[in-house]
C-alpha positions in Angstrom: -2.8 14.5 -5.9 0.1 12.2 -6.3 2.9 12.1 -3.8 6.4 12.2 -5.0 8.7 11.6 -2.1 12.3 12.4 -3.3 13.8 12.9 0.1 13.6 11.3 3.5 12.4 13.5 6.4 14.3 11.5 9.0 13.2 8.6 11.1 9.6 8.9 12.3 8.4 8.3 15.8 5.3 6.2 16.1 2.8 6.3 18.9 0.1 3.6 18.8 -2.7 3.4 21.2 -4.7 0.2 20.9 -8.2 -0.4 22.2 -10.0 -3.7 22.0 -13.6 -2.8 21.2 -15.6 -5.3 23.3 -18.5 -6.6 21.4 -17.2 -5.0 18.2 -17.8 -6.7 14.9 -14.5 -7.9 13.7 -15.8 -8.0 10.1 -16.5 -4.3 10.1 -13.7 -2.6 8.2 -15.6 0.5 7.3 -15.3 -0.3 3.6 -11.6 0.4 3.6 -9.5 -1.4 0.9 -7.1 -4.1 1.9 -5.9 -7.4 0.4 -8.8 -9.8 0.8 -8.6 -12.8 3.0 -10.6 -15.9 2.3 -12.2 -16.9 5.6 -12.9 -20.5 4.9 -9.7 -22.4 4.1 -8.6 -26.0 5.0 -7.9 -26.4 8.7 -4.3 -26.5 9.7 -3.2 -30.0 10.4 -5.6 -31.8 8.1 -2.9 -32.3 5.4 -4.4 -29.8 3.0 -3.0 -26.5 4.3 -0.7 -24.6 2.0 2.8 -23.3 2.5 4.4 -20.5 0.5 8.0 -20.3 -0.4 8.3 -17.4 2.1 7.3 -19.8 4.9 3.8 -18.4 5.3 1.2 -21.2 5.9 -2.4 -20.8 4.9 -5.1 -22.2 7.2 -8.6 -21.8 8.3 -8.9 -18.7 10.5 -11.7 -19.0 13.1 -12.9 -15.9 14.9 -10.3 -13.7 13.3 -9.8 -10.2 14.7 -9.6 -6.8 13.0 -7.0 -4.1 13.1 -8.6 -0.8 12.4 -7.2 2.7 12.7 -5.8 6.0 11.4 -2.3 7.0 10.6 -1.8 10.7 11.4 1.2 13.0 10.7 2.4 15.7 13.1 5.1 18.2 12.5 6.1 20.7 9.8 4.6 19.8 6.5 7.1 20.1 3.6 6.4 23.0 1.3 4.6 22.3 -2.0 7.0 22.4 -5.0 6.0 23.6 -8.4 7.3 22.2 -11.6 6.9 24.2 -14.8 5.8 21.9 -17.7 7.4 22.6 -21.0 6.3 19.6 -23.1 3.0 17.8 -23.5 1.1 20.7 -21.9 -2.1 19.6 -23.5 -2.1 16.5 -21.3 0.0 17.6 -18.3 -1.0 21.3 -17.9 1.3 24.3 -17.5 2.6 23.3 -14.1 2.5 20.4 -11.6 2.2 20.7 -7.8 4.4 18.2 -6.0 3.6 17.2 -2.4 5.9 14.9 -0.4 3.1 14.1 2.0 -0.7 14.1 1.3 -2.3 15.1 4.6 -6.0 15.5 5.3 -7.3 18.6 7.3 -7.3 16.6 10.5 -3.8 15.3 10.0 -4.6 11.9 8.4 -1.7 10.6 6.2 -2.6 9.0 2.9 -0.6 6.3 1.0 1.0 4.7 4.0 1.4 1.0 3.8 0.4 -0.9 6.9 1.5 -4.5 7.2 1.9 -7.4 9.6 5.5 -8.3 8.8 6.1 -11.4 11.0 2.8 -13.3 10.6 3.6 -16.9 9.7 0.1 -18.4 9.2 -3.3 -17.2 8.4 -5.8 -16.9 5.6 -4.9 -17.4 2.0 -4.5 -14.3 -0.2 -7.7 -14.4 -2.2 -7.4 -14.8 -6.0 -8.4 -11.4 -7.4 -11.5 -11.2 -9.7 -9.7 -8.5 -11.8 -6.1 -7.3 -12.2 -4.6 -4.6 -10.1 -4.6 -1.4 -12.1 -2.1 1.5 -12.4 -3.3 4.2 -14.7 -1.5 7.2 -16.2 -3.9 10.1 -16.3 -3.2 13.8 -16.4 0.5 12.9 -16.4 0.2 11.3 -12.9 0.1 7.7 -11.8 -3.3 6.7 -10.3 -3.4 5.3 -7.6 -0.1 6.4 -6.2 0.3 3.2 -4.2 -1.3 -0.1 -5.4 -1.2 -3.5 -3.6 -0.7 -6.6 -5.8 -0.4 -10.2 -4.7 2.6 -12.3 -5.8 2.2 -13.3 -9.5 -1.0 -11.2 -9.7 -1.4 -9.4 -13.1 -0.9 -5.7 -12.8 -2.4 -3.7 -15.7 -0.6 -0.5 -16.5 -2.8 1.8 -18.5 -2.2 5.0 -20.4 -5.3 7.3 -20.5 -3.4 10.3 -21.7 -3.1 11.4 -25.4 0.7 11.5 -25.0 3.4 8.8 -24.7 4.7 7.8 -21.3 7.6 5.6 -20.2 7.0 3.0 -17.5 10.3 2.3 -15.7 10.2 0.1 -12.6 13.0 -0.1 -10.1 13.0 -3.4 -8.1 15.6 -5.3 -6.1 14.4 -8.9 -6.0 12.1 -8.8 -9.1 13.2 -8.0 -12.6 12.9 -4.3 -13.5 11.6 -3.2 -16.9 11.6 0.0 -18.9 9.0 0.3 -21.7 7.6 3.2 -23.7 3.8 3.3 -23.7 2.3 5.5 -26.4 -1.5 6.2 -26.5 -1.9 3.3 -29.0 -0.7 0.8 -26.4 -3.8 0.4 -24.3 -2.2 -1.6 -21.5 1.0 -3.3 -20.3 0.6 -6.4 -18.2 3.2 -7.3 -15.7 3.5 -9.5 -12.6 6.1 -9.9 -9.8 7.0 -13.3 -8.3 8.6 -11.9 -5.2 7.1 -9.8 -2.4 8.7 -6.3 -2.3 8.0 -2.6 -2.9 8.6 -1.8 -6.5 8.9 1.9 -7.6 7.5 2.9 -11.0 8.4 6.2 -12.7 8.1 7.9 -16.1 11.4 9.0 -17.6 9.6 11.3 -20.0 7.8 13.2 -17.3 10.2 13.1 -14.4 7.7 14.1 -11.7 5.6 11.0 -12.2 6.1 8.1 -9.8 4.1 5.4 -8.0 4.7 2.3 -5.9 3.5 -1.3 -6.6 3.6 -3.1 -3.3 3.8 -6.8 -3.9 2.6 -9.0 -1.0 2.4 -12.7 -0.3 -0.3 -12.6 2.4 -3.6 -10.7 2.9 -2.6 -8.7 6.0 -1.7 -5.5 4.3 -3.5 -2.2 3.7 -2.9 1.3 2.2 -4.2 4.3 4.1 -7.0 6.2 2.3 -7.2 10.0 1.8 -8.1 10.4 5.5 -5.3 8.1 6.8 -7.7 5.3 7.6 -7.0 1.6 7.2 -8.4 -1.8 8.2 -6.9 -5.3 8.2 -9.4 -8.1 8.8 -9.6 -11.8 9.6 -6.3 -11.8 11.6 -5.6 -14.8 13.8 -5.5 -13.8 17.5 -1.9 -13.2 18.6 0.9 -10.6 19.0 2.5 -9.3 15.8 4.9 -6.7 14.5 3.0 -3.9 12.6 5.0 -2.0 10.1 4.0 1.4 8.8 5.8 2.5 5.7 5.7 5.7 3.7 7.9 6.5 0.8 9.1 9.8 2.3 9.0 9.0 6.0 10.5 5.5 5.8 9.4 2.5 7.9 8.6 2.2 11.6 7.3 -0.8 13.6 5.2 -1.4 16.7 4.1 -4.5 18.5 0.3 -5.0 18.4 -1.9 -7.6 20.0 -5.0 -8.9 18.1 -7.8 -10.5 20.2 -9.9 -13.2 18.5 -13.2 -12.0 17.2 -12.6 -8.4 18.4 -11.7 -5.1 16.8 -8.5 -3.5 17.9 -8.5 0.3 17.2 -5.2 1.9 16.6 -4.2 5.6 16.7 -0.8 5.9 14.9 1.2 9.1 14.8 4.1 9.6 12.6 6.2 12.6 13.8 8.9 14.2 11.8 12.3 14.3 13.6 15.4 16.2 12.8 17.5 14.8 10.0 
């Protein structure tokens, strides 16, 4: 179910407990999705390393470590809201259930973006073999949060038998607003600057999604159980940001050991507005 966060619940408190798993396989990410990092790149200092406009430098990462963990939510869960559908009921149904947070039975929080925000050098962001995809199906955007590299093609699809309107809201990139009837199979867009871009449908006001544009591979979106993994991280100490559209952003310092797995338990707790 998509998450439509229309209001902030206040600043969240984050508790992160890290454990370096001795002997752990740093390549074991449990099959969780993240932006892929190419392990074999030119060695830094040989004259062939790459530097992005953002200042991030690509290099060969030897014995990279892995950040692996779960983002949990504790506190009062916002009540589900029901929207009565009056148009396009054949595609959208008679009503839509809106959740500000998507929480698993054990408390895991889906659709949180986990990023190393101050990393200045590491693996190159691997060129994708296929475009990132944002579909409109059942009058909802799927997935709700999609990662896309800078200048990577994002295909926006319409799998519904009704027209939608794709309206992006960006600060550093150019926003666009296009109607997408069923006859338009896909709209292709790309974004040259890293930022979080909101997408919405002006025809069906409950529909929203996020395109998170990144310029390095050390980002991940939590799955339905709140799990995430970020691999091939150069050993060192970094600022880890956990962002959720409803809860906002929090940060924590984390240390990654070379060729080791650092397990994280992250708790986002609702505080009073």
